[in-house]
Residue, then its C-alpha position, 0 to 999 in steps of 0.5 A: x351461273x349467267x353472266x348478264x353483264x357482258x364486261x363479267x366473264x368467268x375467270x377461265x375465259x380469256x381476258x380482255x387484251x390491251x392494244x399491246x396485246x397483253x391484258x389490262x390487269x397485267x399492264x396494272x401488275x407491272x404498273x404498280x411495279x413501275x410506280x414503286x421502282x420509278x419513286x425509289x429511283x427518284x429518292x436515290x437521285x434526290x428527287x423524291x424525299x431523303x435518299x434513304x427511301x430505297x433502303x427503307x423500301x428493302x427493309x420492310x418489303x424484301x425477302x430476309x432469309x435471317x427472318x425464316x431462319x429467325x435469327x432476327x426479329x421482324x419489324x412490324x407484325x407478320x413481315x415474316x409472312x407479308x415477304x412472301x410477296x411484297x419482294x415481288x414488287x421491289x426491283x434493284x433498278x430500272x434494268x432490273x424491273x424492265x427484265x421482269x416486266x418484259x417477261x410477265x407481259x409476253x408470256x403472261x398474255x399467252x398464259x392469259x388467253x388460256x386460263x384468264x385473269x384470275x388463273x394467270x395471277x394466282x400463277x403469279x402470286x403463288x410463284x413469287x410465294x414458292x420462290x420466297x419459299x425456295x429462297x428462304x430454305x435453300x439461301x444462307x445469305x443474309x442480304x435482301x431479295x427482291x425481285x418478280x423474277x420467282x413469279x416471272x419463272x414461274x411463267x415460264x414454268x406453266x408454259x413448258x409444262x403445257x408445251x411439254x403435256x402437248x408434245x407427249x400427248x401428240x407424240x411429238x419430239x419433246x426435245x424442244x421443251x427440254x432445251x428451253x429448260x436447259x438454257x433457263x438452266x445455263x442463263x441463271x448459271x452465267x448470270x450468278x457468275x457474272x453477278x458474282x453471286x448476286x443472283x437468287x437463283x433459288x427463287x427463280x427455281x421455286x417460281x419454275x416448279x411452282x409453274x410447271x405444277x400449275x401447269x398440270x392444274x390448269x391442264x384444261x388450257x391446253x388445246x384439244 
């Protein structure tokens, strides 16, 4: 297949970088999350509409484990399916958003350079879905689960999988990769304790595992 238009490129070619180094599509993705959170923050302070906008957004877009368990009915048709994706675009505040945005942009540009925009977005959405799935299966909490952390941990997963595969193939020490994975686990434990249980570690686990599996699928992204 030919690509007469130079701006059209195969999905597995590097995506065009913005001046910051991150691909434009990643900035657009984070921009959507930022626009939503800014609107919700403005509502919280009374600058935009009523103060119940965040509650409504969570009610309609967060991931609800009771919907998985079947103990409550969905508000709209398809909510029990849509929430596997929509929860990733909602956050608990600007700091929560910023933490996920930094990971998505910094790791995302490395991933996009290897597997392109389509592959990177596939990892994002599949990891978000896997994070929701793990949360729905493991958690028994009735509260909403929000945030792109599952997708962000998917980026960690594919990055670690590539590094693991490369080191094993070149017969290099695997300790740095294992140390990174252990560090992520310890960070989750520390944050879980610090936040009094208010951390969706299940979503992080699901996203990370999906990212690792994606790393095996996109093995062609490894340097030869």
